[in-house]
N, C-alpha and C positions, 0 to 999 in steps of 0.2 A: 765835668764828668759825663761821660752819656750813658746812657741805658746798657748798649753794647757792652760797657765796660763792669757791670754789675756781677755777680755771682747770685746764680736762684736757687732758692732753696724751698720746701717746703711748711707750711704754720698746716697741723694737724688737730682738730677742735678735739677734747673729752670724750664727747660723743661718737666721734670716727672712730676712735679706741677703742673703747667702751668692750665690744665683744669680736674684736677683729684677729684674736689667737681663743684658745684656749690655757684652761691651767695648767697642762704636760706642755706645752710650746712654748713658756712663760719658765718652768723650770729646767728642759733644754737649756735654753739659752742662757737663763741664773748659771746654770753649770760650769757653764760654756766659760762664762766669763769670771767663773770662781781661781778652774784652770788655769786662766792665762794669769789672775792676780798669782798664784802660787807657783807658774815658770819665772813670776820677774813683775810683769804688767805695772805699772805705776797708779796709785791710790793714794788719796788722802782722806783724812776722818775730814766730818764736816766741820766749817769755822759757824760759829752760834754767833750773835752780834746780839745782847739785849737793850731792849727801850724802856724806859719806867713807864714815860707820858707822854702820848699812851700807849701802855703796859704790851710788849709786843715783842718776837726773837724773829731773827732775819738769819737766814742759813743756808750755806750751799756747802756741795761739795764736789770733787772730782775723781774721772779715773781717765784712760787710756787704756783699750784693748785692741793689741797691736793686730793680733791674728783678727777679729773680729773688720778692722780697718776702721772704728770708730772710737770716739772719743767725747769725752760729751761734762756737762754740768748740771747738776740740781740742786735749784735754788727755790726758795719759797720764806713768803710771811706768816705767820700765823699773829691772831689778836689784834692788836694795833687798834682803830678805829670800827672797824668792821668786823672784829670779835669773829672773825674766821680763817682761811686759812687757802693761799692760790700758790698752785706749783706750777713751773715754766720748769721745762725740761732742755736743755738746746745741745745740740747733735752735729758733731764736727767728722769730715773726713781727716783718719791719722793720719793717710799721706802727704794728704795734697794741704790741710788746715783748711782746707773750704767748709764753709756751714754747709749742711746737709735737710735740719730742720729746725726747727722752733716746735716744738709738744707742750699743750695743754696736761700734765697729767694727773691729774684727779683722777681719773677715772683709770688708770694703770697701777697708783699706787699701792694698794691691797696686794694686787698682782703681783708686784714684781717682789714686795715685800715679803707675801709667803711662800713666794718662790723661792726667796731666800732662806726662809727659814725649811720646806721641802728639802731641799739641795743638803742642809747638814740632819735631817733625819735621815734624809739616805745616806751619807757618808759615815754617821758616827751611830745611830739607833741599831739595834740588837733588830740582822733582816727579819728573823719570825714576829717582828711587834707585832700585835695583832689587836694590843687596847690601845688606843688613845683617851689623853683627859686634854682639855681646853677651857682654861680662866680668863675669862672676858668674853664678850658678845656682840661687840661692837663691827663694824665694816673689815678690821683687821684682823680681828676672829675669823671672820668670811672667808679672806684669802688664804690667811693661815689651812681653813681644812682643807678648804678646796686643791689649793697645791698638796698637803700634807698627805692626799687617800693616792695620790699620782706614784707613791714613792712606795708605800707598803699596804698589803693588802688586809686593810681593819676588819673586824666585825662588830668590834662596841667604840661607840663615844660617848664621851658624859664630858658635858661641858655646867658651869656654875659660874652666875654671874652676880652681883649681891642681891638686882632686882628680881622678883621671882619672875612676872612677869618679861622681861625681857632672855630669860632663857630658855624660859617655855617658849614664846615666839622663834625665839632662835634654833629652838630643837624642832620645832615642827615644820621650819622654812628646809632645813638642812636634812630631815628625816625625807624630805621630797625631790632632792638635788640626789642626793648619795646613796649607796647599797648600803655603809654598815649602818647600823643602829643607832641612833643620836638619841642619847637619852640629859631630860637637864636634873641636876642633881641640887641638893640641897646646902652643900659646903665644899669648900674647897677641897678637905680631905678628905670627903664621898667622892672626889672626882681622883684625889691624885693616888690612891694608895690603891695599888693592885695594878696600874698604867703602867702599859709598858714605854709610852711616848707621854710627855707633858709640857703643854704649848701655854706662854703667857702670851696673852696679847691685852694688855692693861696700859694705864697709864699712873699707876699705880706709884706712890711713894714709899710704902711699905712693904714688905713680901709678901705673899698672897699665897705659901702655904708653907709647909713648916716641911726644911729640907727631909730632917727624920724619917717623917711617914715617906717617902720613896723606896721604891724596892730595889733591890739590887737589881743591874742591871739595865735601871731606865735611863731614859734622854730625856733631857729638857730641853727647848727650844725656850727662850725668852726673849722678846722683840720691845718688850716694852722700857729697855735699858739704856738708855740714848743721853743722859744728864747723871752730874754728879748726884741728884737729888733724889731719882729717880731707882728703888730697889726693890723688881718683881720678885727676887730669890735670896736669902737670907744667907747667910756667911755658912751653916752649915752643908747649901746647897753645893756651894761655890769650892769648899773643904771638901767633901764628899765626889765632886767630880772632875775628870778631865775636861779644865777649860778651855774651849775654842772661840775666840772670839771672830768674826769679820775681818778685823784690821787691829794689829797687835799693837798700835798707837795709840790706840783709843783706851787701851789701861791708865793711860797717866791723862785721859782727858775727856771723855764725856760715861764708862761703863760704869757706874752708879754703883751697882754691886758686890763687883771685883773691890772698886777701889775703896770699901768700905769695911769689905772683910780686910783687906792688907790693912787700913787703919787701924780696925781693931784687931790685930796681929795674927788674927786665924791665917791667911795664905802671907806669902812673899807675891814678888812680882814673877819671882822663877817657877809658879802656879802655872803659869800661861802653858798647854802642851804643843800647839801650834796653830796658826790660823785656819780657815778654812781652806782659803785655797791650796796652802801645801796639803789637807788632807786631802782635799778633791785631786789634786796633781800625782797623789801618790809619793810627796818627796817627807810627810812627815805619818806614823801610823794613827790612823781614827782609834777604833773600837778593836782592843788588843785581847778582849776575854769577855764571854759571856755575861757576864756579873758587874763589868765597870759601869761606873756612871758617866753618863756624858754630857757636857752642856756647850751648846750652842749659842754664844752671846752676838743678838743678833740687832746694834745699834741704829743699821744702817748707811749705805755705804753707798757711792757712786757705780761698782762696780755691776750691780746686778740690774742698778736705774740704765746706765747705758749697753747691758746686753739687752734688757728688754726692749729701749727704744728703740734699738738699730733692727729689730727682728717684726717689733711692728711698723717700724719705717720703711724695709722691704716688702712689707704684703700691703702698705699703703699706695706704695709707688704701684705694686701689679695690680692692683684694685682701680689707682686711677685719683686716688682720692685726697684732697689735702688743698690748701691754693696756693698760692706760688707767692714768692717771699724776694724782692732785690735787696742783697746787699752790696753795700762799693765794696769793692776793693781798698785797702789802706794805702797800697800805694799811689793808685791815681787820687783818693781823696786828697792826702797829704803833702802829695806834689800839684795837686790846682788843676790836674788834667780832666 
């Protein structure tokens, strides 16, 4: 096969992508991705393969965004011998099927996940929401918060995580970057009580707050519920809330808190209000009353990943970033031409 028959794509490094877009640009791209999903764009929940020795898991998920003109997969291995994670994002042209780019997805991960959370807040939280509680103080919490402030005019943010030094460091860092006052508080209850918006960004296997503490009218974004054993919110929160997952099929697969609430007999599968995309596209109502409690279960999909990746790809092309990679056409390679 000659080089002329190959298709050229770009390899984009994590450091090239790190500062390529603002949180607001991520939110705009991801919102449109979910709108397309609400109009029928194909997407599947993650496939997760577990390995016992060495311990780890291998995960991948897929989506096609026809109006964007892109499709892709997001694949990563976590644990294993290296005891770390590595993210590989493949992006294809949705019309020709040809590869566009291969992205190192490490640096974009908190931004695209944070953007999905912000789209959930924008679609479901009260428009006048001004106070936010965030439980967690890691990279994902930073991504969630930077995106959230682009969709609501917040006055105060309270952060709680179990380690005092971590939550205080997080508050100090975010106070330098954001306009709202960010304060570290001593308990999740202190953070949640009175909050208009609550974000959980943890890897907890047990609920991180009491659902009875939620104010009427509060919105919850739970982004650490991507496993049957993960349960950031309790059955009370699920029962009180209009429950909106990123993908409906996740309720049978890895939406841990919802699955456990069903097992406990607190709710049935009919408790699902709508997918986020259906709300964003206007095919299902979001918040209908100011005192509704709403919950966006953000377990992670390729919808936000492909939307964010294509936005970054276009920016990279404009700036001349990336290293070219040649991919053989299967029609040539398989026929030996």
